Each structure stands twice: as C-alpha cells, then as structure tokens.
GUKOL-47003 format. One record per residue: x, y, z of N, C-alpha, C, O in turn. Coordinates in steps of 0.1 Angstrom, whole numbers, padded with zeros to 4 digits, always signed. Atoms other than C-alpha are relative to their C-alpha. Layout:
<atoms>
XYZXYZXYZXYZ
...
</atoms>
This chain:
<atoms>
-0009+0011-0003+0115-0007+0052+0013+0006+0004+0017+0016-0001
-0013-0004-0005+0148-0004+0070+0010-0010-0005+0007-0022-0004
-0011+0009+0004+0180-0019+0057+0013+0006+0005+0014+0017+0008
-0013-0005-0004+0216-0017+0067+0008+0004-0012+0009-0003-0022
-0009-0005+0010+0239+0004+0046+0012+0006+0007+0011+0016+0014
-0012-0005-0006+0275+0009+0057-0002+0000+0015+0004+0009+0022
+0001+0001-0014+0265-0002+0092-0011+0009+0007-0013+0008+0019
+0011-0008-0006+0236+0023+0096-0013-0003-0007-0013-0007-0018
+0013+0003+0006+0199+0019+0091-0004+0011-0009-0002+0023-0007
+0005-0010+0010+0184+0035+0060-0014-0004-0003-0017-0016-0005
+0014+0003+0003+0147+0038+0054-0002+0001-0015+0002+0011-0021
+0003-0001+0015+0136+0030+0018-0015+0000-0002-0022-0009+0003
+0014-0001+0004+0102+0041+0005-0001+0000-0015+0008+0006-0022
+0003-0001+0014+0087+0037-0029+0012-0006-0008+0015-0001-0019
-0011+0007+0007+0116+0013-0039-0004-0014-0003-0012-0020+0005
+0004+0014+0004+0112-0020-0057+0009-0010+0007+0016-0017+0000
-0007+0010-0008+0127-0041-0029-0010-0008+0008-0021-0002+0012
+0009+0008-0008+0111-0069-0009+0004+0001+0015+0013+0009+0018
-0003-0001-0014+0111-0074+0029+0014-0003+0004+0019+0001+0014
-0014+0004-0002+0146-0089+0027+0010+0010-0006+0022+0007-0005
-0009-0010+0006+0160-0059+0008+0005-0004-0013+0014+0003-0019
-0004+0004+0014+0164-0078-0025-0008+0007-0010-0020+0011-0008
+0007-0006+0011+0154-0064-0059-0013-0007-0002-0014-0019-0001
+0014+0006+0002+0117-0069-0066-0001-0004-0014+0004+0003-0023
+0001+0006+0013+0109-0090-0096-0014-0001-0005-0020-0012-0006
+0012+0000+0007+0076-0081-0113-0012-0007+0007-0011-0012+0018
+0012+0006-0006+0040-0094-0108+0001-0015+0004+0006-0023-0004
+0001+0013-0005+0036-0125-0087-0012-0002+0009-0010-0003+0021
+0012+0001-0008+0000-0128-0076-0005+0014+0004+0000+0024+0000
+0007-0012-0004-0023-0103-0061+0007+0008+0011+0014+0002+0019
-0005-0008-0011-0013-0074-0039-0011+0007+0006-0021+0011+0000
+0010-0007-0007-0034-0058-0012+0006+0013+0004+0017+0014+0009
-0004-0013-0004-0032-0021-0006-0009+0005+0011-0021+0002+0012
+0008-0004-0012-0042-0005+0027+0002+0015+0003+0014+0020+0002
+0000-0013-0005-0050+0030+0037-0005-0001+0015-0017-0002+0018
+0003+0003-0014-0048+0027+0075-0002+0013+0008+0007+0022+0008
+0003-0012-0009-0065+0053+0098-0003-0005+0014-0002-0017+0016
+0003+0004-0013-0073+0053+0134-0014-0006+0002-0016-0014+0011
+0014+0006-0001-0110+0044+0128-0003-0010-0011-0012-0019-0009
+0003+0009+0012-0110+0027+0094+0012-0004-0007+0023+0003-0007
-0011+0005+0009-0088+0007+0070-0007-0001-0013-0015-0010-0015
+0004+0002+0014-0094+0012+0033+0008-0011-0006+0020-0012-0003
-0006+0012+0006-0087-0020+0014-0002-0001-0015-0013+0002-0020
+0001+0002+0015-0079-0026-0023+0008-0012-0003+0018-0016+0004
-0008+0011+0005-0066-0056-0042+0003+0001-0014-0006+0007-0022
-0003+0000+0014-0049-0059-0075-0005-0012-0007-0009-0022-0001
+0002+0012+0008-0056-0082-0103+0013-0008+0000+0023-0002+0003
-0012+0007+0000-0030-0110-0107+0012+0006-0008+0023+0003-0005
-0011-0006+0008-0011-0091-0134+0003+0014+0003+0011+0021-0004
-0003-0013-0005-0010-0058-0115-0004+0011-0010+0003+0021-0011
+0005-0010+0009-0030-0039-0141-0010+0010+0007-0009+0022+0005
+0010-0008-0006-0059-0027-0120+0000-0003+0015+0004-0013+0020
+0003+0002-0015-0068-0022-0083-0014+0002+0002-0020+0012-0003
+0015-0001-0003-0103-0027-0070-0001+0002+0015+0005-0005+0023
+0002-0003-0014-0115-0013-0037-0010-0011+0005-0019-0015-0001
+0009+0010-0007-0131-0037-0012-0007+0008+0011-0005+0020+0013
+0007-0006-0011-0153-0030+0018+0010+0006+0010+0020-0001+0013
-0008-0006-0010-0138-0006+0043-0002-0007+0013-0013-0010+0017
+0001+0007-0013-0129-0022+0076-0001+0011+0011+0007+0020+0012
+0001-0009-0012-0141-0004+0107+0009-0006+0011+0007-0018+0015
-0010+0005-0009-0113-0008+0132-0006-0002+0014-0015+0005+0018
+0004+0003-0014-0119-0024+0166+0012-0001+0009+0014+0007+0018
-0013+0002-0007-0086-0037+0180+0009-0007-0009+0005-0012-0019
-0010+0006+0009-0054-0051+0166-0003-0014-0004-0002-0018-0015
+0003+0014+0003-0064-0087+0169-0012-0002-0010-0011-0010-0019
+0012+0000+0009-0098-0082+0152+0004+0005-0014+0000-0001-0024
-0004-0006+0013-0083-0060+0125+0009-0010-0008+0006-0011-0020
-0008+0009+0007-0056-0085+0116-0007-0013-0004-0004-0018-0015
+0008+0012+0004-0081-0114+0116-0008+0004-0013-0010-0005-0021
+0008-0004+0012-0103-0094+0091+0009+0001-0012+0005-0003-0023
-0010-0001+0012-0072-0087+0069+0004-0014-0004+0007-0016-0016
-0003+0013+0004-0063-0123+0071-0010-0007-0009-0007-0014-0018
+0010+0005+0008-0096-0132+0056+0001+0005-0015-0001-0003-0024
-0002-0006+0013-0089-0109+0027+0012-0006-0007+0012-0010-0019
-0012+0006+0005-0054-0123+0023-0003-0014-0006+0002-0018-0016
+0004+0013+0004-0068-0158+0021-0009-0001-0012-0007-0008-0022
+0010+0000+0010-0098-0150-0001+0006+0004-0014+0002-0002-0024
-0005-0005+0012-0078-0132-0027+0014-0005-0003+0020-0001-0013
-0014+0005+0002-0045-0152-0024+0010+0011-0002+0018+0011-0011
-0009-0011+0000-0026-0121-0016+0014-0005+0002+0017-0013+0011
-0014+0004-0001+0012-0124-0021+0009+0011+0006+0020+0009+0010
-0008-0011-0005+0023-0089-0011-0010+0010+0006-0022+0010+0002
+0009-0010-0006+0009-0060+0009+0007+0014-0001+0019+0015+0001
-0005-0014+0001+0013-0022+0004-0008+0008+0010-0020+0008+0010
+0006-0008-0010+0007+0001+0033+0003+0015-0003+0015+0018-0005
-0002-0014+0002+0002+0038+0028+0008+0006+0012+0005+0004+0023
-0009-0006-0010+0029+0058+0047-0003+0015+0000+0000+0022-0010
+0003-0014-0001+0017+0092+0059+0012+0009+0004+0015+0011+0015
-0011-0010-0002+0047+0115+0054-0005+0014+0001-0016+0017-0004
+0003-0014+0000+0046+0152+0061+0002+0005-0014+0009-0001-0022
-0002-0005+0013+0045+0174+0030+0014+0003-0003+0018+0002-0015
-0015-0002+0002+0082+0181+0035+0007-0014-0003+0018-0014-0007
-0006+0013+0002+0088+0143+0032+0005-0006+0013+0009-0018+0013
-0005+0005-0013+0097+0140+0069-0010-0010+0006-0022-0009+0003
+0008+0009-0007+0084+0112+0090-0006+0007+0013+0001+0016+0019
+0006-0005-0012+0061+0120+0119-0005-0012+0009-0002-0024+0006
+0005+0010-0008+0042+0101+0146-0008-0010-0007-0007-0022-0005
+0009+0009+0008+0017+0086+0121+0009-0009-0008+0006-0021-0010
-0009+0009+0008+0046+0073+0100+0006-0011+0008+0007-0022+0004
-0005+0011-0009+0061+0055+0129-0011-0010+0004-0007-0022+0004
+0011+0010-0002+0027+0039+0137-0002-0009-0012-0004-0021-0010
+0002+0008+0012+0024+0027+0101+0012-0010-0002+0010-0021-0006
-0011+0010+0001+0059+0012+0102-0002-0011+0010+0002-0023+0007
+0003+0011-0010+0049-0007+0134-0011-0009-0005-0010-0021-0004
+0011+0008+0005+0017-0018+0117+0005-0009-0011+0001-0020-0012
-0006+0008+0011+0036-0029+0086+0008-0012+0006+0008-0023+0001
-0008+0011-0006+0059-0050+0109-0010-0010+0006-0007-0022+0005
+0010+0009-0005+0028-0065+0126-0005-0009-0012-0007-0021-0010
+0004+0007+0011+0016-0075+0091+0010-0010-0005+0007-0022-0008
-0010+0010+0004+0049-0091+0082+0001-0012+0009+0002-0023+0004
-0001+0011-0009+0050-0111+0113-0013-0009-0001-0011-0022+0000
+0013+0007+0000+0013-0122+0110-0001-0009-0013-0004-0020-0012
+0002+0007+0013+0013-0131+0073+0012-0006-0007+0011-0013-0017
-0012+0005+0007+0049-0138+0064+0001+0003-0014+0004-0005-0023
+0000-0004+0013+0045-0118+0033+0009+0013-0001+0010+0020+0009
-0006-0013+0002+0065-0089+0018-0010+0012+0003-0021+0011-0003
+0008-0011-0003+0051-0056+0031+0008+0013-0004+0019+0015+0001
-0006-0012+0005+0059-0024+0013-0007+0013+0006-0019+0013+0007
+0005-0013-0004+0055+0012+0026+0000+0009-0013+0010+0010-0020
+0001-0009+0012+0043+0037-0001-0005+0014+0005-0015+0015+0012
+0003-0014-0003+0042+0075+0003-0015+0002-0004-0018+0001-0016
+0014-0002+0003+0005+0083+0006-0004+0015+0000-0016+0018+0001
+0004-0014-0001+0007+0121+0007-0010+0003-0011-0009+0000-0023
+0010-0005+0008-0024+0136-0008-0010-0010-0006-0018-0007-0014
+0010+0010+0006-0042+0103-0016-0014+0002+0005-0023+0001-0003
+0014-0003-0005-0071+0111+0007-0006+0012-0006-0018+0013-0009
+0005-0012+0007-0074+0146-0008-0004-0003-0014-0014+0001-0019
+0003+0004+0014-0073+0131-0043-0012-0009+0000-0021-0007-0009
+0012+0008-0001-0099+0105-0033-0012+0008+0002-0022+0006-0004
+0011-0009-0003-0121+0132-0019-0004+0008-0013-0016+0009-0016
+0002-0007+0013-0117+0152-0052-0007-0009-0010-0017-0004-0016
+0007+0009+0009-0126+0122-0073-0014-0003+0003-0023-0004-0005
+0014+0004-0005-0156+0113-0052-0009+0012-0001-0021+0010-0003
+0009-0012+0002-0169+0149-0053-0006+0001-0014-0016+0007-0016
+0004-0001+0014-0171+0146-0090-0012-0010-0003-0018-0009-0014
+0011+0009+0002-0196+0117-0086-0013+0006+0006-0012+0017+0012
+0012-0005-0006-0232+0121-0076-0004-0008+0013-0015-0009+0016
+0003+0007-0012-0228+0102-0044-0004+0010+0011+0001+0022+0011
+0003-0008-0012-0243+0116-0012+0012+0002+0008+0022-0005+0007
-0011-0002-0009-0220+0131+0013+0003-0012+0009+0015-0015+0012
-0002+0012-0009-0226+0101+0036+0007-0011-0008+0016-0018-0002
-0006+0011+0008-0217+0076+0008+0014+0004-0004+0023-0005-0004
-0013-0004+0004-0187+0096-0002+0010-0002+0012+0021-0007+0011
-0008+0002-0012-0174+0096+0034+0004-0015+0002+0015-0018+0006
-0003+0014-0001-0177+0058+0034+0009-0005-0010+0016-0015-0008
-0008+0005+0011-0159+0054+0001+0014+0006+0000+0022+0001-0008
-0013-0007+0001-0130+0078+0007+0012-0009+0004+0023-0009-0003
-0011+0009-0004-0108+0052+0025+0003-0011-0010+0014-0014-0013
-0002+0010+0011-0114+0026-0001+0006+0006-0012+0015+0000-0018
-0006-0006+0012-0106+0050-0029+0015+0004+0003+0023+0002-0006
-0014-0003-0004-0074+0061-0010+0008-0013-0001+0020-0012-0006
-0007+0013+0001-0064+0024-0008+0003-0003-0015+0013-0008-0018
-0001+0003+0015-0070+0020-0046+0012+0009-0005+0020+0005-0013
-0010-0009+0005-0048+0051-0052+0014-0004+0005+0024-0003-0003
-0013+0004-0006-0020+0039-0029+0005-0012-0008+0016-0013-0013
-0004+0012+0007-0020+0005-0046+0003+0002-0015+0013-0003-0020
-0003-0003+0014-0022+0019-0082+0013+0007-0001+0021+0005-0010
-0013-0008+0001+0007+0043-0074+0011-0010+0002+0021-0008-0005
-0011+0009-0002+0028+0014-0061+0002-0009-0013+0013-0011-0017
-0001+0008+0012+0020-0008-0092+0006+0008-0011+0015+0003-0018
-0005-0008+0011+0027+0021-0116+0015+0003+0003+0023+0003-0007
-0014-0003-0004+0059+0029-0097+0009-0012-0004+0020-0010-0009
-0008+0012+0003+0071-0007-0102+0001-0002-0015+0011-0006-0020
+0000+0001+0014+0061-0007-0139+0010+0010-0006+0018+0007-0015
-0009-0010+0004+0080+0026-0144+0015-0004+0002+0023-0002-0007
-0013+0005-0003+0111+0012-0127+0004-0011-0009+0016-0012-0014
-0003+0011+0009+0109-0019-0148+0004+0005-0014+0013+0000-0020
-0003-0006+0013+0108+0002-0180+0014+0007+0000+0021+0005-0010
-0013-0006-0001+0138+0022-0169+0011-0010+0001+0021-0008-0006
-0010+0010-0001+0157-0009-0160+0002-0006-0014+0014-0009-0018
-0001+0005+0014+0149-0023-0195+0008+0009-0009+0016+0004-0017
-0007-0009+0009+0161+0008-0212+0015+0001+0003+0023+0002-0006
-0014+0000-0004+0193+0009-0192+0008-0012-0004+0020-0011-0008
-0007+0012+0003+0201-0027-0199-0001-0003-0015+0006-0013-0020
+0001+0002+0015+0191-0025-0236-0009-0012-0003-0009-0016-0015
+0009+0011+0003+0166-0053-0232-0015+0005+0001-0018+0015+0006
+0014-0003+0000+0128-0053-0237-0008-0012+0002-0004-0023-0004
+0008+0012-0003+0101-0076-0226-0011+0000-0011-0020-0009-0010
</atoms>
C-alpha cells in the first residue's frame, strides 16, 4: 500500500493499516489470502476470529476477467471482508518486477471488491510450503497441486499472526489488556 508522508509516497508492507491508511482494528469477518502466480492462484480463507487459515482449491489462471470472477465467488461464498496478497520481494527486501505486478493486482482487487487489500511479504512461503509437503506422503503430482494452496495458507497465517503480535505490543505499551 502507498500512502503520503511529508508529501512523498511511502510503501507500507506488513503493517496493520487498511486501504485508507488508518490503523487496523482486529478481527472483523473472514480474510482471504492469495498466493498469485502467473499460472495459478493459491487461495486460503480465515475463520471469522482469525485463528486458523484453510486452503481452498487452487485457481488455474486464464485471464484477468475470469480470475476476478472466480475470486468474486469465493468472496461471496465466504463473506470475505479483507484480502491479503503475497508480495514477492527479493531476498534483500527490494521490490522487483513481480512486486510491481502484485501491487497492480492488489489495486484491481480493491477496485473490483471495494474491500481492504493488504500486501504481505511472501519471501520463502513457497519454499516452506514445499518443505512441509515433502514431509507428507503425497505423490509429487499431488504436492505440486497443493503447494500454491499451502503458500496461500502460510501468507494468511503470517498476516493474522502479525496482527495479533502488534495487538499484544500495543496492549503492553498502553497498559491495557483484552
């Protein structure tokens, strides 16, 4: 997300702010997590209290219109209130071509669904998904189909845990507890 700070644009990642740049205020319905690739989109949804993330069927990409229509069905079926998109940063933390594409995709989602869309650093989520799936007894073919879904789950869980961690820090700093 980009926001204005002192007259210049600043990119914020992994921050508890909504699309309008205001502080984010805890669980309010389900969140959809996306691991977007050129051929597939891994999809996960949270439970309403943001405790767990469940992977859904991986979307085989066709074109923007078809992809957004398929995601709209998920948004409606699960009453999604926010979306988290994995942001592929370089290991150095720098943005690259893929990061720019995901920022554009996130903007398309905002325009289409009128929901807050958050970008979350997805470095190593696919590697972690592959590592976790290798530990199962799935065939190589089934693992390949599951890796995008698992990466979406890891992205969404990371985002939810990041928000819980920030909430705890805020509580400790203010001296209040929930």
